[in-house]
C-alpha positions, 0 to 999 in steps of 0.5 A: 394762645387764648391769652393773645386772643383775649388781649387782642379783643380787649384792646379793640373793645377798649376803643368805642365802636359804633357798630359792626359794618353791615355785611363786612368783607372778610379779611383774606390771609395768606401765610408765607415765609416769615410773613403774612399777606392780608387783603380785603375789599374796599368798604362801602362806608362814606367819608372813610378816614383810614384803616387800623390794623391790630395784631396779637402780640403787638402793642397798639395798632398800625394805621393804614391809608384809606385807599389801602386794600392789602398789607404785608406783615413781615419779620414774623416767627415761623410756627407762631400763630398771629391773630389779626383785627381790621377796623375802619374809621370815618372822618368823624372818628366812628369805627366799624370792625371789618374783621376780628381774631383772624389767625395766620401761621407763618412758615419757614419755606426754602429760599428761591433759586438764584436768578439769572445764573449764567456760566461763561467760558474763557481760557481755562476758566469759567465765569459764573454770574447771578442776581442777588436774591430777594429772599430776606433770610438767605445767608449764602450760596453753595456752588457745585460742579460736575463733569459733562451734563451730569444731573444734580444729586444731593451727594454732590459736594460744593466746590465753594461756599459763597456769601449772600452778597456775592454775585460772581465767581471765577472757577479757574484751572480748568481744561479747555474744551471740557463741558462743566455743569454748575449748580448754584443753591441758595441757603437760608439762616435755618439751613433750608436749601433752594432748588438749584440754578443750573448752567453749563460752561465750557472753557475755550481759548480767547481770540488774542491780539484783537486790534481795531482801526476806525475809518470813515463810517467804518471800523476794521478789526484784526486778530491772531488766528487760533490754531487750536483743534476742534474750533468751528468759527468766530462770532462777532458782536457789536454794541453801543454800550459796555456789557458784561457779555453780549446778547443774541440781539447784538450778533454782527457776523459769523466769521470762518475760523481761518479768517482773522479780519473783518470790516464793519461798514455803514456806521455813524461817525462820532459814535462809539461802538463796542465789539466782542469776538468769541470762539465757538467749538465744534459742539456749539459751545462759546466763550461768550464772556470776552473783553470788548474793544471799542472804536469811534469811526471818523473821516481819517485820511487813507493809509499810505498805499502798501506793497509797492513794487516795480518791474521792467520790460525793455523801456517800460516800468510796471508799478504794482501795489495793494489796493487800500482797505478803505471803502472811501478811497477814490484814486491813487497818485503816482509820483516819479523822481530821478534823484537819489533814494531819499529825494522824494520831495522832488517827485513829479506826479505822472499818473492817476489810477482809479480806486480799483486799480492796482497797477500802472505801466510807465512807458518810453524810459531812458536806458541807463537811468534810475527811476524812483516811484511812490504812491499816495491815496485820495479819499472821496473827501479830498484827504491824501494819505502819507506817501507809500514806501519808495521803490526804484528801478534802473533801465538797462543798456547804454545811454543814447545807444543810437549814437554808437552806430554813428560813431561806427559808420563815420570811421568806416566811410572815411577808410573807404574813401582813402581806399578808392583814392578819392580826395577828401 
């Protein structure tokens, strides 16, 4: 070690120094994981050109900017003592020592724990994600798993060893509703282990058949209801860009576990929205990693009215239907024809109904006649839907039933006249 000190000091002495700076500032040093951080106070020497940093076991010097007050020396061997000297040079080439022979010994510290480690449940699996490490000597990770919220112990065996470039792992063939605790540990090239990064993952069913239908400033979502036990509710998230998993600020609505629809209103036409539907169990665990569906609201015509049916009462026909889901539906148009089942083109509009109406009575119909009805919906921008399914009804009784009475009275009167002997 003394040899390196002599080499260092000899190297500095080979360069003519005008003087030692008056009241020189000390060279501060912090030894870290295979690196040394150096820092000093700005010099009061005028016309400073630059600094020269010397280090033992280094041939020559490193030139630093005149405004520099810190430097980190990296890639060092741990356990070796290095000696540093700092020289300030003015614009005329004059040099002053700020410090000489200042020692520092890098150490071999354990790596940092993985950042942003997160476990997210899905159907019979847990997805684990984390950020790649800043530690330069990290060579990989150890992933450990235990049942329930068991604490990490040194005897826990890893389920897999991962490469330093990995940032995701999917743990599969798990049991839905079971609590799994995961610990991810960084390992450096000398075998040092970091503190574990921990999170809990619970596999849960994923809502199936999530479909989406855009409308004017509106998006309608439907999905298959889940019948599995121990489920509490759904949570729906909405974002304006694709994310790996939704955040708290993306929360849109809590939906009852028995519901399977949701309508999102007040949106902006032409803007793409992304929706994430998650399940939450009775313990509050959620499968927050789900695939999103997207939709772009636009001013489409209403859907064709549905659920159309007709019933009769004497000479009246009552037509009923299901109210359209679109919030911008303004009215309905009811058409009637007296042709065949397929003769919809000859339908005549007979009535208009308000958006909140779901029934209309067509009065005074002729007995013995078949009537055919269909419905269209109109929105507040004047767009018409396609026709609904056509329904028909036949009014019971004989056509023009009042004439039968005339036919009965005339023969009876004729017979009476003959009986009385009255001339005809």
